[in-house]
N, C-alpha and C positions, 0 to 999 in steps of 0.2 A: 173165195172167188168162185164165180161159177163159170164152166167152160165146157166147150165141146170137143171132143177129139183130144182129151187130155192124157190118154194112156194109149200105149202102143197096140196094135191090133192088127190081125193078119188079113182081115176081110177087105175086098175092095172099096175104094174111097167112092162114096156116093154124096154128092152135093145135095144138101136139103135145105128146106127154108121153113123157120117158124114164123108165123104171123100171128100177131096180138093186137087185136083191131078192135075199134070203137070203144076205147078208154074215154069215157066223158069226164070234162073237167069244168069247173067254172071258174074263170081266171080274171085277172085285171089287165091283160096286155092289151097295148094299142097307143097310137101317137095322141089321141085326143085325151085331154084332161078327163072328160067325162067317162072314158073308158077305164080309167085308173080309179075311179070312184065307184062306177055301176058294176063293171064287169061285164062278161058274156060267156056264152056256153062255146066250148071247144071240144073237139073230138081227136084224139092221137091215136096212131096206128103205127107199128112198129114191126119190121121185117128183119130177121136174122138169117144168114145163109151161113152154112158151115158143114163140117163132117160131123155128123152125129152118130157114126156107127158104134161107137161104144155104148151108146144109150140103147140102141136096138137090143143089145145083146144083156146089157147089165141090169135093165129096169131100174137104174139108180139115178136119182137127180144130180148128183154130183157130176154125172157124165153128159149133162145137157144144159140148156139155159132155164134158170127158175123164173117162172113167169111173174111170181111174186116180186121179186127182184126189178124185173123191169116196169111193173105197174107202179111201185112204190117209188122208183125213179122218176118216172113221168109225172106223178103228183108232185114230188119234191121240185122239180125244175118248173113245173106249171105254177107253183105256188110263189115263184120268184118273178117279180113284174119285170117285162120286156115291153120296149116300145114296138117293135117288130116281130112279127110272127117266125121270120127268118133267124132271128136271134135265139129264141127260146127252141126251135126246133134243133139248131146247132149245138146248143147246151145240153138238150135231150140225149141226141146222138152221142156227144162225147162223153157225158156220164155213164151212158149204157155200155160204151167201148171200154171204158176204165174197169167195168165189173165183169164184163163178158168175155172170156177168154177163149181163143179157138175159134173165132168167127171168120170167114172169108169177106163177107159184105154185110153191112148193117144199114138200115134205111128206116127213116122216120118221116111221117106225115103228119102235119098239125093243120087241121082245120077249124076256122073260125067262121061259127055261125051267124049269119045275118051282120056282116060287116057294113061299118057306116061308109056308105060310098054315095055318090051323087046319082042315084038310080037304084034299081031293083037288082039285088044280089043275095041269093039265099045262103051261099057260103063261098069261102075262098080258102085255098089250100096251099101250103108250101112244103114240097118233098125233098128231102135230103138223103143221099145217100154216100157212103163211103168204104173204103177197105182199109185195114188196119195201116197200111203204109200212108195213107192220105190225113192221118190224125196226128196231132189235135186240130180241132176247128176253131175253138175259143179259149180264152185264159180261164 
């Protein structure tokens, strides 16, 4: 398990945010059959807020969020087809929440590049955030 604030510490609690942005994926999400066959480009951003005081002092990966775990979790969930970007976003958020302990707020944005709409749209995004008490979001 990876976590923030997992040890007792006498320093003042400072809320901090880790941002892992611009994770690019090619995935088969979408309502159209063609999207499931051809796929498209997506970008995923993850934001994790919490007390990371222990990591400031320890310089130990065990006291913070492992960026590789986040990246691997995003890749895994993006490889499972969803019809809706909302669904895959909720799955990513829920999966990271199960692995990242000690956070106070977790947010995920999935951006679909060149979505098939009746007109010009460079991208569409769905942004979802939750506290530990608001989970789980999906099964």
